[in-house]
C-alpha positions in Angstrom: -38.5 -58.1 -20.8 -37.8 -55.3 -23.2 -41.2 -53.6 -22.5 -40.5 -53.8 -18.7 -37.0 -52.2 -19.2 -38.5 -49.5 -21.3 -41.1 -48.7 -18.7 -38.4 -48.6 -16.0 -36.3 -46.3 -18.1 -39.2 -44.0 -18.7 -40.1 -44.0 -15.0 -36.5 -43.1 -14.2 -36.5 -40.2 -16.7 -39.8 -38.9 -15.3 -38.4 -39.0 -11.8 -35.3 -37.1 -12.8 -37.5 -34.5 -14.6 -39.6 -34.1 -11.4 -36.5 -33.6 -9.3 -35.3 -30.9 -11.8 -38.6 -29.1 -11.6 -38.4 -29.1 -7.8 -34.8 -27.8 -7.9 -35.9 -25.0 -10.3 -38.7 -24.1 -7.9 -36.3 -24.0 -4.9 -33.7 -21.8 -6.6 -33.2 -18.5 -4.7 -32.4 -15.1 -6.2 -29.1 -15.2 -4.2 -28.0 -13.4 -1.1 -26.5 -10.0 -0.5 -23.7 -10.0 2.0 -22.3 -6.9 3.7 -18.6 -7.1 4.5 -17.9 -4.2 6.8 -17.8 -1.3 7.3 -16.5 -2.4 10.7 -15.3 -5.9 9.9 -11.7 -6.3 11.0 -10.7 -8.0 7.7 -11.6 -4.8 5.7 -8.5 -3.0 7.2 -10.6 0.0 8.2 -14.1 1.5 7.6 -14.7 0.0 4.2 -17.9 -1.7 3.1 -18.1 -4.3 0.4 -21.6 -5.2 -0.8 -21.3 -8.7 -2.3 -24.1 -10.5 -4.1 -23.7 -14.2 -3.8 -24.8 -17.3 -5.6 -24.2 -19.9 -3.0 -20.6 -19.5 -2.0 -19.6 -17.6 -5.1 -19.5 -13.8 -5.6 -21.7 -12.7 -8.5 -21.1 -9.0 -7.9 -19.1 -6.9 -5.4 -19.2 -3.2 -5.0 -16.9 -1.3 -2.6 -18.5 1.6 -0.8 -16.0 4.1 0.4 -16.1 7.4 2.2 -17.0 6.3 5.8 -13.8 8.0 7.2 -13.3 10.8 4.7 -11.5 13.6 6.4 -11.1 16.1 3.6 -7.3 16.4 3.5 -7.3 18.2 0.2 -9.5 21.0 1.4 -7.9 21.3 4.8 -4.5 21.7 3.0 -6.0 24.8 1.2 -6.5 26.6 4.5 -3.1 25.8 6.0 0.3 27.5 5.3 2.7 25.3 3.4 4.8 24.3 6.5 1.5 23.3 8.3 0.4 20.9 5.6 2.9 18.2 6.5 1.2 17.7 9.9 -2.0 16.8 8.0 -0.8 14.6 5.2 1.5 12.3 7.1 -1.8 10.9 8.5 -3.1 9.8 5.0 -1.2 6.4 4.9 -0.7 6.4 8.7 1.6 3.3 8.6 4.2 5.0 6.3 3.6 8.6 7.4 7.0 10.2 6.5 6.6 9.0 2.9 3.4 11.1 2.6 5.2 14.3 3.3 7.9 13.9 0.6 5.9 14.4 -2.6 4.2 17.5 -1.3 7.5 19.1 -0.2 9.1 18.2 -3.5 6.1 19.9 -5.3 6.4 23.0 -3.1 10.2 23.2 -3.7 9.6 22.9 -7.5 7.2 25.9 -7.3 9.8 27.9 -5.3 12.7 26.9 -7.4 14.5 25.4 -4.4 16.5 22.2 -4.2 17.4 20.6 -0.8 21.1 20.1 0.0 22.5 16.7 -0.9 22.8 15.7 2.7 19.1 16.4 3.2 18.2 14.3 0.1 20.1 11.4 1.4 18.5 11.5 4.9 15.0 12.0 3.2 15.6 8.8 1.2 16.7 6.9 4.3 13.6 7.9 6.3 11.4 7.3 3.2 12.6 3.7 3.0 12.4 3.2 6.7 8.7 4.3 6.5 8.3 1.7 3.8 9.8 -1.0 6.0 7.6 0.0 9.0 4.6 -0.1 6.7 5.2 -3.3 4.8 6.5 -5.2 7.8 3.0 -5.0 9.3 1.5 -6.3 6.1 3.8 -9.3 6.0 2.7 -10.4 9.4 -0.9 -9.4 9.1 -1.5 -11.4 5.9 -1.1 -14.6 7.9 -3.9 -13.4 10.3 -6.3 -13.3 7.3 -5.7 -17.1 7.0 -5.9 -17.9 10.7 -2.1 -17.8 11.4 -1.8 -15.5 14.4 1.9 -16.0 15.2 3.4 -13.9 12.3 1.7 -10.7 13.4 3.5 -10.8 16.8 6.8 -11.1 15.0 5.8 -8.1 12.8 4.9 -5.9 15.8 8.1 -7.0 17.6 10.5 -6.2 14.8 8.7 -3.1 13.5 9.5 -1.5 16.8 13.2 -1.4 15.9 12.4 0.8 12.9 9.9 3.0 14.7 12.4 3.6 17.5 14.9 4.9 15.0 12.3 7.1 13.2 11.4 8.6 16.6 14.9 9.2 17.7 15.7 11.1 14.5 12.4 13.0 14.0 10.9 13.2 17.5 7.6 11.7 16.1 7.1 8.0 16.3 4.1 7.6 14.1 3.6 11.1 12.5 7.1 12.6 12.2 6.2 16.0 10.6 9.9 16.2 9.9 10.2 17.3 6.2 10.6 21.0 5.4 10.6 23.0 2.2 14.3 23.2 1.5 15.5 20.4 3.7 14.8 18.8 7.1 13.8 20.0 10.6 17.0 18.6 12.2 20.1 16.7 11.5 20.6 13.1 12.7 21.5 12.5 16.3 24.8 11.0 17.5 25.0 7.3 17.2 21.9 7.0 15.1 23.6 5.5 12.0 25.1 2.5 14.0 21.9 1.9 15.8 19.9 1.9 12.5 22.2 -0.6 11.0 21.5 -2.9 14.0 17.8 -2.4 13.5 18.1 -3.4 9.8 19.7 -6.7 10.8 16.6 -7.5 12.9 14.4 -6.7 9.9 16.4 -9.1 7.7 15.9 -11.8 10.3 12.2 -11.1 10.3 12.0 -11.5 6.5 13.7 -14.8 6.8 11.2 -15.9 9.4 8.3 -14.9 7.2 9.9 -16.9 4.4 9.7 -20.0 6.6 6.4 -19.3 8.5 4.3 -18.0 5.6 5.9 -18.4 2.2 6.9 -22.0 2.9 3.5 -22.9 4.5 1.5 -25.2 2.3 -1.8 -23.9 3.6 -0.8 -20.4 2.8 0.2 -21.4 -0.7 -3.1 -23.3 -1.3 -5.1 -20.3 -0.2 -3.2 -17.7 -2.3 -1.7 -19.3 -5.4 -4.0 -18.8 -8.5 -6.4 -16.8 -6.2 -7.2 -13.2 -7.2 -5.2 -13.3 -10.4 -4.7 -9.8 -12.1 -3.2 -9.9 -15.6 -0.7 -7.1 -16.4 -3.0 -5.4 -19.0 -5.9 -5.4 -16.5 -3.7 -3.9 -13.8 -2.5 -1.2 -16.1 -6.0 -0.4 -17.3 -7.2 0.2 -13.7 -4.3 2.4 -12.9 -2.7 0.1 -10.3 0.8 0.8 -9.0 3.4 -0.3 -6.5 3.9 -4.0 -5.6 0.4 -4.9 -6.8 1.4 -3.9 -10.3 4.9 -5.4 -10.1 3.4 -8.7 -8.9 1.5 -8.8 -12.3 4.8 -8.7 -14.1 5.0 -4.9 -14.9 8.6 -3.7 -14.3 7.9 -0.1 -13.2 9.1 1.6 -10.1 9.4 5.4 -9.8 12.4 5.1 -7.4 14.4 3.7 -10.3 12.6 5.3 -13.2 12.1 8.8 -11.9 14.0 9.5 -8.7 13.1 13.2 -8.4 14.7 14.9 -5.4 15.8 11.7 -3.8 19.0 9.7 -3.7 17.9 6.3 -5.2 20.3 6.8 -8.2 23.2 6.8 -5.7 22.7 3.2 -4.6 22.6 -0.3 -6.1 19.3 -2.2 -5.7 16.8 -4.3 -7.6 13.2 -3.9 -8.7 11.4 -7.3 -8.1 8.5 -8.5 -10.2 6.4 -11.7 -10.4 4.6 -13.2 -13.4 1.7 -14.9 -11.6 -0.3 -11.8 -10.5 -2.1 -13.7 -7.7 -2.3 -13.1 -4.0 0.8 -15.2 -3.4 2.8 -13.0 -5.9 1.7 -9.8 -4.2 3.0 -11.1 -0.9 6.2 -12.4 -2.3 7.1 -9.2 -4.1 6.5 -7.1 -0.9 8.8 -9.5 1.0 11.6 -9.1 -1.5 11.1 -5.3 -1.6 11.5 -5.1 2.2 14.9 -6.8 1.8 15.8 -4.3 -0.9 14.7 -1.4 1.3 17.2 -2.6 3.9 19.9 -2.7 1.2 19.1 0.8 0.1 19.2 2.2 3.6 22.4 0.4 4.5 24.2 1.8 1.4 22.9 5.4 2.1 24.0 5.2 5.7 27.6 4.7 4.6 27.5 7.5 2.0 25.7 10.4 3.7 27.6 13.5 2.5 28.6 16.3 4.9 27.1 19.8 4.7 23.9 21.6 5.6 20.4 20.0 5.9 18.5 23.2 4.8 18.7 25.4 1.8 18.3 29.1 2.1 14.5 29.6 2.5 12.6 32.7 3.5 11.4 32.7 7.1 7.9 33.2 5.9 7.1 30.8 3.0 5.3 32.5 0.2 5.1 30.3 -2.9 5.1 32.0 -6.3 2.1 31.5 -8.5 2.2 28.3 -10.6 1.4 24.7 -10.5 3.4 21.5 -9.9 2.7 17.7 -9.9 5.1 15.3 -8.2 4.8 11.6 -7.8 6.8 9.3 -5.6 6.9 5.5 -5.1 5.2 5.3 -1.7 4.9 2.1 0.3 1.3 1.4 -1.0 2.1 2.5 -4.6 2.4 5.8 -6.5 1.3 8.9 -4.6 1.0 12.2 -6.4 0.4 15.7 -5.3 -0.9 18.4 -7.7 -0.3 21.8 -6.0 -1.6 25.1 -7.4 -0.4 28.4 -6.0 -1.7 31.9 -6.5 1.3 33.4 -4.8 -0.1 33.3 -1.2 0.9 31.7 2.1 -1.2 28.6 1.5 -2.0 26.5 -1.5 -4.9 27.5 -3.7 -5.6 23.9 -4.7 -4.3 20.5 -3.6 -5.2 17.3 -5.3 -3.8 14.0 -4.0 -3.5 10.9 -6.2 -3.4 8.1 -3.6 -2.2 4.6 -4.3 -4.9 2.8 -2.3 -7.8 4.4 -4.1 -6.5 3.4 -7.5 -5.5 -0.1 -6.4 -9.0 -0.7 -4.9 -10.7 0.4 -8.0 -10.1 -3.1 -9.5 -12.0 -4.9 -6.7 -15.4 -5.2 -8.5 -13.6 -6.9 -11.4 -11.3 -9.0 -9.2 -13.9 -10.3 -6.7 -16.4 -11.3 -9.3 -16.4 -15.1 -9.4 -14.4 -15.5 -6.2 -15.5 -17.7 -3.4 -16.5 -16.0 -0.1 -13.5 -17.4 1.9 -11.1 -16.0 -0.7 -12.6 -12.5 -0.6 -10.7 -11.6 2.5 -7.4 -12.9 1.3 -7.7 -11.1 -2.0 -8.6 -7.8 -0.3 -5.7 -8.3 2.2 -3.2 -9.0 -0.7 -4.1 -5.7 -2.4 -3.0 -4.0 0.9 -4.8 -0.7 1.2 -5.0 1.8 4.0 -8.4 3.5 4.4 -6.9 6.9 5.1 -5.2 6.5 1.8 -8.6 5.9 0.1 -10.8 8.3 1.9 -8.5 11.4 1.7 
């Protein structure tokens, strides 16, 4: 009986070894998957070349530049007042916010400071641009997981803010409203009360997203512990904005360096999260939208009287020099380095956009992820392609 058992055991081992040899022979080298450049989940013309081992990403490389429009060079052949018409199209969902750091850098070069009333209104419109931008993200994140309803809520309630931006600036999507030394126009009659009503709708929207998305067990299963970015890694890749704060880094230029804006005049909170995953990035942006409503409401009640423009020459000729200004834009830190040689247009303009830096972590972040999670991870980073391909 012992000899028979031994023979059976040896036969079983031999069969297992044969199966192993077959499996080795059938192993493939993996598959290369192109995500984009026109895939709707890439939020624009971005291409991700992913090398897969089964369902797992072995290597992922973002290929950018498909929609590069050369803003930096175009700005160098425009007069200073003309540049704002270009740059508010970089992050097209938060366009007014793009104008502010360039104007602040130009004012620094000219030694001009906008009147206090203009600074207050700038800050109000800056935060309204943030609300219009992030509101769309809060609804769209659900679409990446198959939940279509939230995006309709986002489009519906975002209209309230866009209507107010349009009524104040004349431009619904691209205001071109900021000016060196102040603003193009003052606020229209009745605008403050109507804006307060609009903010109430945004607060309701945030509560709805709390119920529809944050409280959804499928959303939590697909985002918690997915795409985790430790704080030290986020800092080493130069990340900023909500992506950085979701990794536990308590840094926000609105609080820490409110240059030329009125954030130091109001009471508000910088939100952080310790998990650093896709869920944390969504949660932080939801809380920040509520804080933006709080900032705008306080500023609406404290707008000082006075002019909206400083004394500025009719023809803007900026003295020779250089300036670098950063602001906390909806997608993260946006910086403008402006060099003047004393002419009517900038000699050099360099734009440090938030999306480009935030996307730089994607090869590290997507390595080891599973294919269905790639889309949710990319969506949670929240980038705009115009902000990448400047």
